[in-house]
C-alpha positions, 0 to 999 in steps of 0.5 A: 826470175823466182825468189829461189833463183835470185837467192842462189845467184845472190849467194854465189855472188856473195861467195865470189866477192868473199873470195876476191876480198880475202885474196886481196887482203892476203896480197896486201899483207904480203906486199906490205911485208915485202916493202917492210923487208926491203926498207929495213934491209935498205936502211941496214945497208946504208948504215953498214956502208956508211960505217965501212966507207967512213971506217967509223969506230964503234962508238961513232957508229952507235952515235950515227944510229942514235941520231938517225933514230931521233930524226926518224922518230921525229918524223914518223913517231914510231917504229924507228927506235935505236934498237930497231935501227940496230936490228935493221943493221944486223938484218942486213949483215945477217943476210949479206955475203961479202963480195966484190962491189960489182956483184953487190947489186945483183946479189942484193936482189937475189937476197931480197928474193930469197927473203921474200920467198921465205916470208911467203 
């Protein structure tokens, strides 16, 4: 095989490798973003459900968020300030439509798919 042909084959392989790597990077970012959205939505839901089931007063709800923030920050160091936890709660509230408990799980899946579609 001559040098020119080897160079062409090498360039072609290089181009294909770049395409594969770039596609993988885009998919990784999408998957990470989807996982973050699911996590934040889930944390927000847990807080709202706890507040509603316990019929918590506003001050107690703030304390609940503060305590959760302190514990998560002790474990993960960043990303879980009180403000972030409150935003997770607001995120869940903003994307949730009140309805019966029996429809809640399937509706959560629909909401998450809609959010994922908007992020894509």
